[in-house]
C-alpha atoms as a printed R data frame, in Angstrom:
    type eleno elety resid chain resno       x       y        z
1   ATOM     1    CA   MET     A     1 -20.513 124.916 -166.821
2   ATOM     2    CA   ILE     A     2 -24.675 125.685 -167.624
3   ATOM     3    CA   LYS     A     3 -26.577 122.969 -169.751
4   ATOM     4    CA   ILE     A     4 -26.664 122.863 -173.174
5   ATOM     5    CA   ASP     A     5 -30.012 121.395 -175.145
6   ATOM     6    CA   LYS     A     6 -28.323 119.892 -178.009
7   ATOM     7    CA   ASP     A     7 -30.878 119.226 -180.692
8   ATOM     8    CA   LEU     A     8 -30.091 115.107 -181.795
9   ATOM     9    CA   THR     A     9 -32.035 115.116 -184.493
10  ATOM    10    CA   LYS     A    10 -30.762 117.720 -186.786
11  ATOM    11    CA   ILE     A    11 -27.153 115.974 -187.452
12  ATOM    12    CA   PRO     A    12 -24.486 117.820 -189.203
13  ATOM    13    CA   ALA     A    13 -24.022 116.768 -193.017
14  ATOM    14    CA   SER     A    14 -21.168 115.150 -192.327
15  ATOM    15    CA   LEU     A    15 -21.812 112.776 -189.729
16  ATOM    16    CA   GLN     A    16 -25.172 111.700 -191.133
17  ATOM    17    CA   VAL     A    17 -26.443 108.006 -191.661
18  ATOM    18    CA   PRO     A    18 -27.251 106.990 -193.462
19  ATOM    19    CA   PRO     A    19 -24.929 109.238 -195.893
20  ATOM    20    CA   VAL     A    20 -26.165 111.227 -198.647
21  ATOM    21    CA   LYS     A    21 -23.472 113.684 -199.199
22  ATOM    22    CA   ARG     A    22 -20.679 112.493 -200.780
23  ATOM    23    CA   VAL     A    23 -18.544 114.148 -196.879
24  ATOM    24    CA   ALA     A    24 -21.030 112.344 -195.207
25  ATOM    25    CA   LYS     A    25 -20.161 109.208 -197.862
26  ATOM    26    CA   THR     A    26 -16.141 110.089 -196.914
27  ATOM    27    CA   THR     A    27 -17.458 110.388 -193.047
28  ATOM    28    CA   GLN     A    28 -18.274 106.764 -192.944
29  ATOM    29    CA   ARG     A    29 -15.393 105.124 -195.144
30  ATOM    30    CA   VAL     A    30 -13.135 106.271 -191.923
31  ATOM    31    CA   ARG     A    31 -15.533 105.591 -189.623
32  ATOM    32    CA   GLU     A    32 -15.346 102.404 -190.847
33  ATOM    33    CA   GLU     A    33 -11.408 101.769 -190.889
34  ATOM    34    CA   VAL     A    34 -11.347 103.238 -187.266
35  ATOM    35    CA   VAL     A    35 -13.888 100.561 -186.219
36  ATOM    36    CA   LEU     A    36 -12.726  97.477 -188.885
37  ATOM    37    CA   ALA     A    37  -8.550  99.151 -186.878
38  ATOM    38    CA   LYS     A    38 -10.193  98.421 -183.036
39  ATOM    39    CA   LYS     A    39  -8.278 102.010 -183.233
40  ATOM    40    CA   TYR     A    40  -8.259 105.334 -183.868
41  ATOM    41    CA   PRO     A    41  -5.126 106.073 -185.513
42  ATOM    42    CA   SER     A    42  -2.166 107.372 -183.027
43  ATOM    43    CA   GLU     A    43   0.078 108.518 -185.940
44  ATOM    44    CA   ASN     A    44  -1.161 109.880 -189.061
45  ATOM    45    CA   ALA     A    45  -3.977 110.513 -187.696
46  ATOM    46    CA   GLY     A    46  -4.405 113.854 -189.925
47  ATOM    47    CA   ARG     A    47  -7.973 112.244 -192.385
48  ATOM    48    CA   ALA     A    48  -9.910 110.921 -189.765
49  ATOM    49    CA   ASP     A    49  -9.083 114.314 -187.107
50  ATOM    50    CA   SER     A    50 -10.546 116.319 -190.356
51  ATOM    51    CA   ARG     A    51 -13.744 114.120 -189.950
52  ATOM    52    CA   TYR     A    52 -15.032 115.598 -186.796
53  ATOM    53    CA   LYS     A    53 -13.417 118.841 -187.031
54  ATOM    54    CA   TYR     A    54 -15.213 119.253 -191.162
55  ATOM    55    CA   LYS     A    55 -16.917 123.029 -191.237
56  ATOM    56    CA   ASP     A    56 -20.163 122.168 -190.913
57  ATOM    57    CA   ILE     A    57 -19.740 120.644 -187.926
58  ATOM    58    CA   LYS     A    58 -17.597 123.495 -185.829
59  ATOM    59    CA   LYS     A    59 -20.250 125.921 -186.762
60  ATOM    60    CA   ALA     A    60 -23.053 123.892 -185.434
61  ATOM    61    CA   ILE     A    61 -21.352 123.347 -182.120
62  ATOM    62    CA   PHE     A    62 -19.700 126.520 -182.111
63  ATOM    63    CA   ASP     A    63 -24.002 127.947 -182.030
64  ATOM    64    CA   LEU     A    64 -24.763 125.599 -180.121
65  ATOM    65    CA   TYR     A    65 -22.475 126.522 -177.556
66  ATOM    66    CA   ARG     A    66 -22.324 130.598 -178.059
67  ATOM    67    CA   GLY     A    67 -18.869 129.754 -178.614
68  ATOM    68    CA   LYS     A    68 -18.029 129.268 -174.887
69  ATOM    69    CA   CYS     A    69 -16.133 126.824 -173.439
70  ATOM    70    CA   ALA     A    70 -18.540 123.555 -172.423
71  ATOM    71    CA   PHE     A    71 -16.511 123.589 -169.172
72  ATOM    72    CA   CYS     A    72 -15.438 126.626 -167.880
73  ATOM    73    CA   GLU     A    73 -17.980 129.386 -170.088
74  ATOM    74    CA   GLN     A    74 -15.085 131.714 -170.871
75  ATOM    75    CA   ARG     A    75 -15.224 132.877 -174.466
76  ATOM    76    CA   ILE     A    76 -12.838 131.473 -176.729
77  ATOM    77    CA   GLU     A    77 -12.426 132.544 -180.865
78  ATOM    78    CA   ILE     A    78 -10.486 129.408 -181.804
79  ATOM    79    CA   GLY     A    79 -11.920 126.181 -180.190
80  ATOM    80    CA   HIS     A    80 -11.249 122.647 -180.096
81  ATOM    81    CA   VAL     A    81 -13.821 119.784 -180.878
82  ATOM    82    CA   GLU     A    82 -13.857 117.810 -178.155
83  ATOM    83    CA   HIS     A    83 -14.733 114.961 -177.166
84  ATOM    84    CA   PHE     A    84 -16.560 113.698 -174.337
85  ATOM    85    CA   ARG     A    85 -15.986 109.792 -174.428
86  ATOM    86    CA   PRO     A    86 -11.863 109.901 -175.311
87  ATOM    87    CA   LYS     A    87 -12.024 108.917 -179.115
88  ATOM    88    CA   ASN     A    88  -8.448 106.935 -178.350
89  ATOM    89    CA   ILE     A    89 -10.038 104.945 -176.065
90  ATOM    90    CA   TYR     A    90 -13.839 105.207 -177.503
91  ATOM    91    CA   TYR     A    91 -12.893 105.551 -181.242
92  ATOM    92    CA   TRP     A    92 -15.639 104.586 -183.167
93  ATOM    93    CA   LEU     A    93 -17.371 107.731 -181.453
94  ATOM    94    CA   ALA     A    94 -14.683 109.665 -182.266
95  ATOM    95    CA   PHE     A    95 -17.100 111.284 -185.320
96  ATOM    96    CA   SER     A    96 -20.712 110.269 -183.035
97  ATOM    97    CA   TRP     A    97 -22.801 113.534 -182.375
98  ATOM    98    CA   ASP     A    98 -24.592 113.553 -179.232
99  ATOM    99    CA   ASN     A    99 -19.879 112.507 -178.142
100 ATOM   100    CA   LEU     A   100 -18.844 116.013 -179.902
101 ATOM   101    CA   LEU     A   101 -18.228 119.393 -177.610
102 ATOM   102    CA   TRP     A   102 -16.835 122.655 -178.212
103 ATOM   103    CA   ALA     A   103 -13.914 123.361 -174.833
104 ATOM   104    CA   CYS     A   104 -10.944 125.934 -174.791
105 ATOM   105    CA   SER     A   105  -7.243 124.592 -174.412
106 ATOM   106    CA   GLY     A   106  -7.307 124.511 -171.507
107 ATOM   107    CA   CYS     A   107 -10.237 122.542 -169.949
108 ATOM   108    CA   ASN     A   108  -8.882 120.407 -173.508
109 ATOM   109    CA   THR     A   109  -5.739 119.903 -172.787
110 ATOM   110    CA   HIS     A   110  -5.989 119.197 -168.456
111 ATOM   111    CA   LYS     A   111  -9.060 116.534 -169.917
112 ATOM   112    CA   SER     A   112  -6.514 115.280 -172.694
113 ATOM   113    CA   ASN     A   113  -7.224 111.231 -172.685
114 ATOM   114    CA   ILE     A   114  -8.882 110.698 -169.192
115 ATOM   115    CA   PHE     A   115 -12.296 109.094 -168.329
116 ATOM   116    CA   ASP     A   116 -13.218 107.544 -165.338
117 ATOM   117    CA   LEU     A   117 -16.070 105.970 -164.315
118 ATOM   118    CA   ASP     A   118 -17.690 104.165 -161.724
119 ATOM   119    CA   GLY     A   119 -19.271 101.012 -163.779
120 ATOM   120    CA   GLN     A   120 -17.739  98.715 -166.195
121 ATOM   121    CA   ARG     A   121 -16.063 100.259 -169.317
122 ATOM   122    CA   ILE     A   122 -17.829  99.418 -172.513
123 ATOM   123    CA   THR     A   123 -15.049  98.280 -174.591
124 ATOM   124    CA   THR     A   124 -17.272  97.415 -178.718
125 ATOM   125    CA   PRO     A   125 -18.766  98.864 -180.772
126 ATOM   126    CA   PRO     A   126 -22.273  98.437 -181.803
127 ATOM   127    CA   ALA     A   127 -22.884  96.423 -185.033
128 ATOM   128    CA   GLY     A   128 -23.874  98.571 -186.711
129 ATOM   129    CA   PHE     A   129 -23.584 102.432 -187.831
130 ATOM   130    CA   ALA     A   130 -27.621 103.728 -187.595
131 ATOM   131    CA   ASP     A   131 -27.351 105.043 -184.139
132 ATOM   132    CA   ILE     A   132 -24.135 105.817 -184.017
133 ATOM   133    CA   ASN     A   133 -24.657 109.429 -183.896
134 ATOM   134    CA   THR     A   134 -26.708 108.603 -180.508
135 ATOM   135    CA   ILE     A   135 -25.546 105.945 -179.020
136 ATOM   136    CA   SER     A   136 -22.894 107.696 -176.079
137 ATOM   137    CA   ALA     A   137 -25.950 108.300 -174.274
138 ATOM   138    CA   THR     A   138 -27.233 105.372 -173.396
139 ATOM   139    CA   TYR     A   139 -23.979 103.699 -172.316
140 ATOM   140    CA   ASP     A   140 -24.222 106.042 -169.154
141 ATOM   141    CA   ALA     A   141 -26.325 103.758 -167.140
142 ATOM   142    CA   THR     A   142 -23.365 101.208 -167.166
143 ATOM   143    CA   GLU     A   143 -20.384 103.327 -167.089
144 ATOM   144    CA   LYS     A   144 -21.872 105.777 -164.469
145 ATOM   145    CA   PRO     A   145 -19.295 108.066 -165.564
146 ATOM   146    CA   LYS     A   146 -17.410 110.016 -162.865
147 ATOM   147    CA   PHE     A   147 -17.579 113.739 -166.038
148 ATOM   148    CA   ILE     A   148 -21.181 115.311 -166.058
149 ATOM   149    CA   HIS     A   149 -21.620 116.319 -169.472
150 ATOM   150    CA   PRO     A   150 -23.566 119.422 -170.267
151 ATOM   151    CA   GLU     A   151 -25.879 118.672 -172.645
152 ATOM   152    CA   ARG     A   152 -27.235 115.862 -170.068
153 ATOM   153    CA   GLU     A   153 -27.525 117.054 -167.300
154 ATOM   154    CA   ASP     A   154 -27.668 120.046 -165.003
155 ATOM   155    CA   ALA     A   155 -24.380 121.200 -163.367
156 ATOM   156    CA   GLU     A   156 -25.323 124.325 -162.258
157 ATOM   157    CA   PRO     A   157 -27.449 123.767 -158.740
158 ATOM   158    CA   LEU     A   158 -23.854 120.928 -157.726
159 ATOM   159    CA   LEU     A   159 -21.445 124.736 -158.067
160 ATOM   160    CA   ALA     A   160 -20.639 126.528 -154.918
161 ATOM   161    CA   PHE     A   161 -18.054 130.250 -155.819
162 ATOM   162    CA   GLN     A   162 -16.553 132.292 -154.290
163 ATOM   163    CA   LYS     A   163 -16.585 136.238 -154.622
164 ATOM   164    CA   ASP     A   164 -12.823 135.481 -155.426
165 ATOM   165    CA   GLY     A   165 -13.406 132.995 -158.024
166 ATOM   166    CA   LEU     A   166 -12.933 129.550 -156.947
167 ATOM   167    CA   VAL     A   167 -15.420 127.717 -157.966
168 ATOM   168    CA   LYS     A   168 -16.074 123.909 -155.812
169 ATOM   169    CA   SER     A   169 -18.947 121.196 -155.212
170 ATOM   170    CA   ASP     A   170 -19.877 118.999 -152.646
171 ATOM   171    CA   ASP     A   171 -21.216 116.902 -154.947
172 ATOM   172    CA   PRO     A   172 -18.287 113.826 -156.167
173 ATOM   173    CA   ARG     A   173 -18.936 114.025 -160.512
174 ATOM   174    CA   ALA     A   174 -19.219 117.624 -160.421
175 ATOM   175    CA   GLN     A   175 -15.728 117.689 -158.589
176 ATOM   176    CA   TYR     A   176 -14.114 114.980 -160.338
177 ATOM   177    CA   THR     A   177 -14.792 117.514 -163.721
178 ATOM   178    CA   ILE     A   178 -14.227 120.442 -161.925
179 ATOM   179    CA   ASP     A   179 -10.725 119.086 -161.330
180 ATOM   180    CA   THR     A   180 -10.191 117.095 -163.763
181 ATOM   181    CA   CYS     A   181 -11.255 120.368 -166.463
182 ATOM   182    CA   HIS     A   182  -8.449 122.395 -163.907
183 ATOM   183    CA   ILE     A   183 -12.240 124.957 -163.902
184 ATOM   184    CA   HIS     A   184 -10.389 126.472 -160.645
185 ATOM   185    CA   ARG     A   185  -7.279 127.286 -162.298
186 ATOM   186    CA   LYS     A   186  -6.599 130.908 -161.436
187 ATOM   187    CA   ARG     A   187  -6.806 132.359 -164.987
188 ATOM   188    CA   LEU     A   188 -10.505 131.950 -164.888
189 ATOM   189    CA   ASN     A   189 -10.621 132.494 -160.876
190 ATOM   190    CA   ASP     A   190  -9.560 135.760 -161.331
191 ATOM   191    CA   ARG     A   191 -11.561 136.171 -164.772
192 ATOM   192    CA   ARG     A   192 -14.249 135.545 -162.495
193 ATOM   193    CA   LYS     A   193 -13.609 137.679 -159.875
194 ATOM   194    CA   GLU     A   194 -13.017 140.709 -161.447
195 ATOM   195    CA   LEU     A   195 -16.479 140.512 -163.322
196 ATOM   196    CA   TRP     A   196 -18.194 141.422 -159.858
197 ATOM   197    CA   ASP     A   197 -15.591 143.267 -158.474
198 ATOM   198    CA   GLY     A   198 -16.444 145.482 -161.506
199 ATOM   199    CA   PHE     A   199 -19.902 145.351 -160.713
200 ATOM   200    CA   VAL     A   200 -19.671 145.731 -157.350
201 ATOM   201    CA   ASN     A   201 -17.653 148.803 -157.576
202 ATOM   202    CA   ASP     A   202 -19.851 150.546 -160.204
203 ATOM   203    CA   LEU     A   203 -22.246 149.927 -157.864
204 ATOM   204    CA   LYS     A   204 -19.934 152.044 -155.180
205 ATOM   205    CA   SER     A   205 -19.418 154.860 -157.652
206 ATOM   206    CA   GLU     A   206 -23.068 155.477 -157.034
207 ATOM   207    CA   ILE     A   207 -22.239 156.949 -153.569
208 ATOM   208    CA   ALA     A   208 -22.038 160.224 -154.998
209 ATOM   209    CA   GLU     A   209 -21.449 163.729 -153.260
210 ATOM   210    CA   GLY     A   210 -25.140 165.628 -153.520
211 ATOM   211    CA   LYS     A   211 -27.031 162.357 -154.139
212 ATOM   212    CA   THR     A   212 -29.580 162.090 -151.766
213 ATOM   213    CA   LYS     A   213 -30.259 158.834 -150.871
214 ATOM   214    CA   GLN     A   214 -33.707 157.674 -152.890
215 ATOM   215    CA   GLU     A   215 -31.414 158.556 -155.713
216 ATOM   216    CA   ILE     A   216 -28.580 156.575 -154.952
217 ATOM   217    CA   ARG     A   217 -31.249 153.481 -154.686
218 ATOM   218    CA   ALA     A   218 -32.621 154.691 -157.861
219 ATOM   219    CA   ASP     A   219 -28.726 154.881 -159.997
220 ATOM   220    CA   ILE     A   220 -27.560 151.605 -158.168
221 ATOM   221    CA   MET     A   221 -31.279 149.262 -158.810
222 ATOM   222    CA   VAL     A   222 -30.749 150.219 -162.603
223 ATOM   223    CA   LEU     A   223 -26.585 148.950 -162.453
224 ATOM   224    CA   VAL     A   224 -28.724 145.356 -160.784
225 ATOM   225    CA   ARG     A   225 -32.134 145.343 -163.278
226 ATOM   226    CA   LYS     A   226 -28.836 144.641 -165.731
227 ATOM   227    CA   PHE     A   227 -26.536 142.782 -163.394
228 ATOM   228    CA   ARG     A   228 -29.516 140.715 -163.402
229 ATOM   229    CA   ARG     A   229 -30.539 140.409 -167.574
230 ATOM   230    CA   ASP     A   230 -26.872 140.380 -168.835
231 ATOM   231    CA   ALA     A   231 -27.109 136.385 -166.347
232 ATOM   232    CA   GLU     A   232 -30.738 135.105 -167.298
233 ATOM   233    CA   GLN     A   233 -31.193 136.487 -170.562
234 ATOM   234    CA   ASN     A   234 -28.150 136.837 -172.422
235 ATOM   235    CA   PRO     A   235 -26.762 133.525 -173.224
236 ATOM   236    CA   ASP     A   236 -23.333 134.678 -174.697
237 ATOM   237    CA   ASN     A   237 -22.190 136.005 -172.126
238 ATOM   238    CA   GLU     A   238 -19.098 133.906 -169.951
239 ATOM   239    CA   PHE     A   239 -19.338 132.559 -167.160
240 ATOM   240    CA   LEU     A   240 -23.107 132.220 -166.429
241 ATOM   241    CA   ALA     A   241 -22.821 129.928 -163.760
242 ATOM   242    CA   PHE     A   242 -21.123 132.349 -161.902
243 ATOM   243    CA   ARG     A   243 -23.114 135.567 -162.960
244 ATOM   244    CA   ARG     A   244 -26.590 133.781 -161.295
245 ATOM   245    CA   TYR     A   245 -24.535 132.093 -158.078
246 ATOM   246    CA   ALA     A   246 -23.829 135.656 -157.631
247 ATOM   247    CA   LEU     A   247 -27.359 136.517 -158.338
248 ATOM   248    CA   HIS     A   248 -28.930 134.400 -155.390
249 ATOM   249    CA   HIS     A   249 -25.516 134.749 -153.409
250 ATOM   250    CA   PHE     A   250 -23.371 137.681 -152.671
251 ATOM   251    CA   LEU     A   251 -26.273 140.594 -154.236
252 ATOM   252    CA   SER     A   252 -28.005 140.970 -150.814
253 ATOM   253    CA   ASP     A   253 -25.055 141.791 -148.228
254 ATOM   254    CA   THR     A   254 -23.616 143.547 -151.042
255 ATOM   255    CA   LEU     A   255 -25.967 146.150 -151.463
256 ATOM   256    CA   ASN     A   256 -26.779 146.166 -147.644
257 ATOM   257    CA   GLU     A   257 -23.105 147.116 -147.464
258 ATOM   258    CA   ILE     A   258 -23.265 149.811 -149.686
259 ATOM   259    CA   LEU     A   259 -26.789 151.262 -148.989
260 ATOM   260    CA   GLY     A   260 -27.061 149.885 -145.363
261 ATOM   261    CA   SER     A   261 -29.533 147.968 -144.256
């Protein structure tokens, strides 16, 4: 989980209010139908579902998240437009730009319609639609969601990783998000572990017969600089939170073990 900066002034054309393009007019009609019904359709929902999955929305969210899940940070070729506040509870936010994320099938399935609060739930839509694409952020102070929103909060400093890839947190909301989305599921732990193990093995491979200490140190520092660039300068990479945590918490001891203190 890393902080994502979404520009709420650049709303995809199909979601804009007042609608200008025909596609946005269709979305607005569906939005009004849902609000009038006071619920998101549970049957024959295809027409409604298609409005938040429209191609300009999917492209904008995919590009914003660089094809990576908002919660676990794994790259996904076919992802889901996920609702931070579930559309089955907050039906009026089903087509709201600030309520849409990019998520993998695993995190999306585990999150489902779960949305626990420490505050009071808002149960009624606003009187009009003028701010419908940016309104959900205003709910946070009243509702106090247990979930961390990756576009509004920086969870990265709250996360602690182990070398085996496991992630946990001393912060209750960060741990709630980890537990609910199962960001500590085995496959993700294994992939994070493989990333670190691969780097360590590359470091150890530089300890070759015939090399001087100076040559070994120089070659290892090349690998370290590359790992640092991949963690800090390449936003397309998976598991950036893990990579950066490893840099600050694992690297020094590992280098001492390999090179000798």
